[in-house]
C-alpha positions as a Markdown table, in Angstrom:
| # | Residue | x | y | z |
|---|---|---|---|---|
| 1 | Met | -22.5 | -44.0 | -27.9 |
| 2 | Glu | -19.2 | -45.0 | -26.4 |
| 3 | Tyr | -17.3 | -43.0 | -29.0 |
| 4 | Phe | -19.2 | -39.9 | -28.1 |
| 5 | Gly | -18.1 | -40.3 | -24.4 |
| 6 | Ile | -14.5 | -41.0 | -25.4 |
| 7 | Met | -14.5 | -37.9 | -27.7 |
| 8 | Ala | -16.0 | -35.7 | -24.9 |
| 9 | Phe | -13.3 | -37.0 | -22.5 |
| 10 | Ile | -10.5 | -36.2 | -25.0 |
| 11 | Leu | -11.9 | -32.7 | -25.7 |
| 12 | Ala | -12.1 | -32.0 | -21.9 |
| 13 | Met | -8.5 | -33.1 | -21.4 |
| 14 | Val | -7.3 | -30.8 | -24.3 |
| 15 | Asn | -9.3 | -27.9 | -22.9 |
| 16 | Ile | -7.7 | -28.4 | -19.4 |
| 17 | Thr | -4.2 | -28.5 | -21.0 |
| 18 | Leu | -4.9 | -25.4 | -23.1 |
| 19 | Ser | -6.2 | -23.4 | -20.1 |
| 20 | Asp | -3.0 | -24.2 | -18.1 |
| 21 | Lys | -0.9 | -23.0 | -21.1 |
| 22 | Val | -3.0 | -19.8 | -21.3 |
| 23 | Lys | -2.5 | -19.1 | -17.6 |
| 24 | Lys | 1.2 | -19.6 | -17.9 |
| 25 | Met | 1.4 | -17.2 | -20.9 |
| 26 | Gln | -0.7 | -14.6 | -19.0 |
| 27 | Phe | 1.7 | -14.9 | -16.0 |
| 28 | Arg | 4.7 | -14.4 | -18.4 |
| 29 | Ile | 3.1 | -11.4 | -20.0 |
| 30 | Lys | 2.3 | -9.7 | -16.7 |
| 31 | Lys | 5.9 | -10.3 | -15.6 |
| 32 | Leu | 7.3 | -8.7 | -18.8 |
| 33 | Glu | 4.9 | -5.8 | -18.5 |
| 34 | Lys | 6.0 | -5.2 | -14.9 |
| 35 | Arg | 9.6 | -5.3 | -15.9 |
| 36 | Asn | 9.1 | -2.8 | -18.8 |
| 37 | Lys | 7.1 | -0.5 | -16.5 |
| 38 | Met | 9.9 | -0.5 | -13.9 |
| 39 | Gln | 12.4 | 0.4 | -16.6 |
| 40 | Gly | 10.3 | 3.3 | -17.7 |
| 41 | Glu | 9.9 | 4.5 | -14.1 |
| 42 | Asn | 13.7 | 4.3 | -13.6 |
| 43 | Asn | 14.3 | 6.4 | -16.7 |
| 44 | Met | 11.8 | 9.0 | -15.5 |
| 45 | Ser | 13.3 | 9.1 | -12.0 |
| 46 | Gln | 16.7 | 9.7 | -13.6 |
| 47 | Met | 15.4 | 12.6 | -15.6 |
| 48 | Ile | 13.6 | 14.1 | -12.5 |
| 49 | Gln | 16.8 | 13.6 | -10.5 |
| 50 | Glu | 18.3 | 16.5 | -12.5 |
| 51 | Leu | 15.5 | 18.8 | -11.3 |
| 52 | Ile | 16.0 | 18.3 | -7.6 |
| 53 | Gly | 16.1 | 21.6 | -5.8 |
| 54 | Ser | 14.3 | 23.5 | -8.6 |
| 55 | Lys | 10.7 | 24.7 | -8.9 |
| 56 | Cys | 8.5 | 22.7 | -11.3 |
| 57 | Ser | 4.9 | 22.8 | -12.5 |
| 58 | Leu | 3.4 | 19.3 | -12.0 |
| 59 | Tyr | 0.3 | 17.9 | -13.6 |
| 60 | Phe | -1.1 | 14.8 | -12.0 |
| 61 | Glu | -3.2 | 11.9 | -13.5 |
| 62 | Asp | -6.2 | 12.9 | -11.3 |
| 63 | Gly | -6.4 | 16.3 | -13.0 |
| 64 | Thr | -4.8 | 18.4 | -10.2 |
| 65 | Ser | -1.7 | 20.6 | -10.8 |
| 66 | Gly | 0.5 | 23.1 | -9.0 |
| 67 | Asp | 3.9 | 24.6 | -8.7 |
| 68 | Tyr | 6.1 | 22.6 | -6.4 |
| 69 | Asp | 9.7 | 22.6 | -5.2 |
| 70 | Thr | 11.3 | 19.2 | -5.8 |
| 71 | Leu | 13.0 | 17.9 | -2.7 |
| 72 | Glu | 14.0 | 14.2 | -3.1 |
| 73 | Ile | 13.4 | 11.3 | -5.4 |
| 74 | Asp | 13.9 | 7.5 | -5.4 |
| 75 | Asp | 12.8 | 4.8 | -7.9 |
| 76 | Glu | 9.1 | 5.2 | -7.3 |
| 77 | Trp | 8.4 | 8.3 | -5.2 |
| 78 | Leu | 8.9 | 12.1 | -5.5 |
| 79 | Lys | 8.9 | 14.3 | -2.4 |
| 80 | Ile | 7.6 | 17.8 | -3.2 |
| 81 | Ser | 6.6 | 20.9 | -1.3 |
| 82 | Arg | 5.0 | 24.3 | -1.8 |
| 83 | Thr | 3.8 | 27.2 | 0.3 |
| 84 | Asp | 0.1 | 28.1 | 0.2 |
| 85 | Lys | -1.4 | 31.6 | 0.3 |
| 86 | Lys | -1.5 | 31.5 | 4.1 |
| 87 | Gly | 2.2 | 30.8 | 4.4 |
| 88 | Arg | 1.8 | 27.1 | 5.4 |
| 89 | Val | 4.2 | 24.6 | 3.8 |
| 90 | Glu | 2.4 | 21.7 | 2.1 |
| 91 | Leu | 4.6 | 18.6 | 1.8 |
| 92 | Arg | 3.6 | 15.8 | -0.5 |
| 93 | Ile | 5.1 | 12.5 | -1.5 |
| 94 | Val | 3.7 | 11.3 | -4.8 |
| 95 | Arg | 4.3 | 8.2 | -7.0 |
| 96 | Ile | 6.2 | 9.0 | -10.2 |
| 97 | Asp | 3.7 | 7.1 | -12.3 |
| 98 | Asn | 0.9 | 9.4 | -11.1 |
| 99 | Ile | 2.7 | 12.4 | -12.7 |
| 100 | Lys | 1.2 | 13.2 | -16.1 |
| 101 | Glu | 3.5 | 16.1 | -17.0 |
| 102 | Leu | 6.3 | 18.0 | -15.4 |
| 103 | Arg | 7.5 | 21.4 | -16.5 |
| 104 | Pro | 10.6 | 23.1 | -15.0 |
| 105 | Leu | 10.0 | 26.8 | -14.1 |
| 106 | Gly | 12.5 | 29.6 | -14.3 |
């Protein structure tokens, strides 16, 4: 009976040690994914940088789309504007990772 208690204690200790290692690995994976995502965003922002001042057709992840003038860009955000049918200027600031597709017009 004592051996069963000792074995249960050893298994519990091994389980605790493994869960700590799993947590550390998950943290490292999340860190790497975040770094890779940031590199992808930087590449996209560099490509969009060339389109500043031009009119583009944007398709967003939520299914909306429209023709916008690209005004400014940084690492994460894109500032765009368009004029609606009533002549009002709509100004939007959107995250680059929310853009599904971008097509230059003209």
